[in-house]
Backbone bond lengths (Angstrom), bond angles and torsions (degrees), N, CA, C in turn:
res aa  C-N    CA-C-N  psi(-1)  N-CA   C-N-CA  omega(-1)  CA-C   N-CA-C  phi
1 A - - - 1.457 - - 1.520 108.30 -
2 G 1.314 115.23 152.24 1.448 119.13 179.39 1.512 111.68 -167.18
3 N 1.321 114.64 167.97 1.452 121.84 -179.76 1.519 107.80 -147.91
4 S 1.337 116.82 138.81 1.459 119.29 -179.47 1.523 110.91 -151.49
5 Y 1.313 114.78 166.37 1.459 124.16 175.57 1.523 108.15 -99.94
6 M 1.347 116.68 138.47 1.464 120.61 177.47 1.527 109.02 -130.02
7 Y 1.315 116.43 135.86 1.461 123.78 171.87 1.513 106.27 -104.27
8 E 1.327 117.14 124.94 1.459 120.33 -171.60 1.526 111.19 -127.62
9 M 1.327 115.50 138.06 1.462 122.30 168.95 1.523 105.94 -115.76
10 E 1.326 116.30 116.88 1.458 121.79 -176.80 1.524 108.49 -113.01
11 Y 1.328 116.69 130.40 1.460 120.94 -177.05 1.524 110.76 -115.92
12 S 1.327 115.50 135.89 1.458 122.87 173.97 1.521 107.89 -131.74
13 D 1.330 117.40 136.39 1.468 120.91 177.93 1.523 111.78 -56.33
14 R 1.327 116.88 -36.36 1.464 120.90 -176.24 1.519 113.92 -92.64
15 A 1.323 118.52 -28.06 1.466 120.64 -175.50 1.524 113.30 -106.78
16 G 1.319 117.97 -6.18 1.461 120.25 -178.66 1.513 111.87 81.71
17 T 1.325 115.07 -154.62 1.458 121.45 -176.91 1.521 110.32 -105.60
18 T 1.315 116.52 133.94 1.459 121.74 173.49 1.521 108.39 -120.06
19 V 1.318 115.28 147.63 1.461 122.11 178.84 1.521 107.36 -117.97
20 N 1.326 116.78 129.32 1.463 121.19 -176.99 1.520 111.07 -134.91
21 Q 1.326 114.08 156.42 1.456 122.29 170.98 1.524 106.18 -114.93
22 I 1.316 114.84 124.02 1.464 121.08 -169.58 1.525 110.30 -125.18
23 N 1.323 115.50 142.27 1.454 121.76 169.92 1.527 107.32 -92.91
24 S 1.313 117.82 138.34 1.461 121.27 177.78 1.527 109.02 -126.42
25 T 1.320 115.82 116.59 1.456 122.03 178.87 1.525 107.96 -118.68
26 Y 1.326 116.93 134.07 1.463 118.85 179.95 1.521 111.11 -137.13
27 L 1.320 114.00 156.59 1.454 122.40 175.32 1.519 107.41 -138.21
28 S 1.323 116.60 130.41 1.457 121.79 179.34 1.528 108.79 -123.66
29 I 1.315 115.38 130.78 1.463 121.56 179.73 1.525 108.19 -125.94
30 S 1.329 116.35 131.70 1.468 121.48 179.49 1.519 109.90 -125.19
31 Y 1.319 115.21 150.74 1.455 121.91 175.96 1.524 108.33 -132.48
32 F 1.325 115.40 122.84 1.461 122.55 178.45 1.533 107.63 -125.09
33 P 1.330 118.70 96.24 1.465 119.51 -177.91 1.532 111.59 -67.56
34 K 1.313 115.58 156.15 1.469 120.83 -179.98 1.525 112.33 -61.15
35 S 1.318 117.00 -27.74 1.470 120.30 -179.32 1.523 112.00 -67.68
36 E 1.333 117.85 -19.72 1.467 124.34 -178.99 1.530 112.31 58.41
37 K 1.337 117.38 23.42 1.466 120.87 179.07 1.528 112.17 -82.03
38 F 1.326 117.49 -16.30 1.462 122.13 177.52 1.528 108.90 -165.79
39 S 1.314 116.38 167.67 1.465 121.91 170.57 1.525 107.85 -144.42
40 V 1.322 115.51 150.93 1.459 122.29 -177.73 1.519 108.48 -131.16
41 T 1.325 116.06 135.62 1.465 121.61 174.37 1.520 108.24 -134.03
42 N 1.320 115.73 133.95 1.460 121.25 176.95 1.530 107.98 -129.45
43 T 1.327 116.35 127.56 1.461 121.69 -179.86 1.520 108.51 -127.50
44 G 1.330 115.82 130.42 1.457 121.22 178.21 1.516 110.83 -123.61
45 Y 1.331 116.13 141.80 1.461 122.96 178.82 1.521 109.40 -123.11
46 Y 1.321 116.77 140.36 1.461 123.26 172.07 1.519 106.09 -124.63
47 Q 1.359 116.76 123.54 1.459 120.66 -172.31 1.534 111.49 -132.29
48 P 1.336 117.80 84.08 1.462 120.19 176.55 1.531 111.55 -85.90
49 L 1.341 115.36 154.05 1.461 120.15 171.25 1.524 108.25 -73.46
50 Y 1.324 117.70 143.93 1.453 120.91 177.55 1.527 111.06 -64.63
51 K 1.347 117.00 -38.77 1.466 119.69 -174.84 1.528 113.45 -81.51
52 N 1.341 117.72 -13.26 1.460 121.01 -179.39 1.525 108.80 -157.04
53 V 1.328 117.55 94.50 1.470 120.85 -175.21 1.526 112.64 -68.19
54 E 1.343 117.87 -11.44 1.462 120.35 175.20 1.531 111.52 -77.82
55 D 1.320 116.84 -10.12 1.466 123.34 175.02 1.528 106.68 -102.51
56 Y 1.312 116.81 104.33 1.466 120.99 -172.42 1.521 110.74 -145.02
57 R 1.320 114.25 167.13 1.465 122.66 172.97 1.523 108.59 -125.59
58 I 1.300 114.62 147.94 1.462 121.03 172.06 1.523 106.88 -125.23
59 L 1.309 116.30 128.71 1.458 121.89 176.47 1.523 107.61 -124.55
60 E 1.308 116.15 139.46 1.453 121.65 -179.01 1.521 108.21 -137.22
61 Q 1.325 116.66 134.77 1.458 120.21 175.99 1.529 109.01 -133.34
62 F 1.317 115.26 125.75 1.457 123.16 178.21 1.521 107.94 -116.34
63 R 1.327 116.52 133.87 1.467 120.82 -179.80 1.522 109.31 -134.36
64 L 1.335 114.77 132.83 1.457 122.99 174.72 1.519 107.57 -121.59
65 D 1.318 116.95 123.90 1.467 122.80 176.73 1.527 108.73 -113.21
66 V 1.329 115.58 132.56 1.463 121.41 177.30 1.524 107.90 -126.28
67 P 1.345 117.78 102.06 1.466 119.38 177.85 1.529 110.36 -74.35
68 L 1.322 115.31 130.31 1.461 120.59 177.33 1.523 110.90 -98.79
69 Y 1.326 115.94 -32.48 1.459 123.88 173.18 1.520 106.85 -138.43
70 E 1.311 117.75 172.47 1.466 120.84 179.18 1.527 111.44 -60.47
71 W 1.306 117.50 -29.49 1.462 122.66 -175.29 1.532 114.14 -108.09
72 F 1.346 118.05 -0.41 1.467 121.12 -172.65 1.526 110.41 -138.22
73 K 1.345 116.42 132.37 1.460 119.88 177.98 1.524 110.82 -142.14
74 V 1.318 114.86 160.17 1.463 123.90 172.62 1.522 105.94 -110.43
75 F 1.328 116.65 140.33 1.459 118.79 177.45 1.522 110.93 -134.10
76 V 1.322 114.48 153.49 1.461 122.85 174.50 1.516 106.37 -124.59
77 L 1.322 115.91 132.14 1.461 122.04 -177.88 1.519 108.40 -129.03
78 Y 1.336 116.82 126.66 1.466 121.51 177.54 1.522 108.50 -122.56
79 D 1.332 116.46 124.94 1.465 122.84 178.11 1.522 109.46 -115.79
80 Y 1.335 116.07 137.63 1.460 122.25 175.67 1.523 107.41 -130.80
81 Y 1.341 116.14 136.96 1.463 121.73 -178.74 1.525 108.36 -136.34
82 F 1.330 116.90 131.49 1.462 121.99 176.60 1.522 108.35 -132.71
83 D 1.328 116.23 131.53 1.465 122.86 176.61 1.522 106.74 -120.44
84 S 1.333 117.42 116.40 1.462 120.77 -175.44 1.523 113.12 -72.36
85 K 1.339 116.63 -22.03 1.466 118.97 -178.41 1.525 109.17 -153.75
86 T 1.323 116.36 102.32 1.462 121.54 177.96 1.530 109.12 -77.85
87 P 1.337 118.94 172.71 1.470 120.07 176.50 1.535 113.50 -58.36
88 L 1.335 117.43 -20.46 1.470 120.98 178.34 1.531 112.00 -94.36
89 N 1.353 116.86 13.63 1.470 123.84 179.13 1.527 113.25 61.37
90 T 1.311 116.63 34.90 1.459 122.12 173.07 1.520 107.61 -118.76
91 N 1.320 117.61 168.24 1.465 118.23 171.18 1.520 107.60 -107.98
92 E 1.302 115.81 156.54 1.462 119.91 179.31 1.514 109.64 -149.08
93 Y 1.321 114.42 154.43 1.460 119.47 173.55 1.518 108.91 -142.68
94 T 1.303 114.59 153.46 1.453 121.34 174.73 1.524 107.82 -138.37
95 S 1.304 115.54 155.48 1.457 120.28 172.20 1.519 107.80 -144.71
96 Q 1.308 114.47 152.90 1.462 119.96 -176.58 1.518 108.72 -146.77
97 L 1.317 116.28 135.59 1.454 122.80 176.47 1.520 108.37 -117.86
98 Q 1.329 116.01 129.33 1.461 121.29 179.11 1.526 108.92 -126.79
99 V 1.303 115.77 142.86 1.458 122.44 172.64 1.520 106.01 -125.76
100 G 1.328 116.42 131.89 1.455 118.34 -176.30 1.516 112.95 -147.10
101 L 1.314 113.80 177.98 1.458 123.04 178.63 1.513 108.62 -119.47
102 G 1.320 116.91 141.81 1.454 121.36 178.27 1.516 111.46 -124.22
103 L 1.322 115.55 138.94 1.462 122.36 177.51 1.517 109.26 -118.74
104 S 1.311 117.60 139.28 1.464 122.94 175.60 1.521 108.61 -124.84
105 F 1.316 115.82 132.01 1.469 120.67 179.17 1.496 110.27 -120.24
């Protein structure tokens, strides 16, 4: 878990440049079973503006690792992003799912 201050310059072709001061709070939880057949990590961020807490972002990242050999693993990564108020005064969200292979030497 952690908390920090962020100074941000955000640029939009249509809205120009905005400067914000943001609080960033995160919590990360991991699970590593004794069987070592998989591991799971979930990290969430909450990032409100100091001057308007109704203007915030939520970011979430979930990761599943499945080792097949000592040097080779498969992973799944899911990212979610929500912005309650973009520079154009709209809200937006994105999500992305990735599946990959990892090598360790």
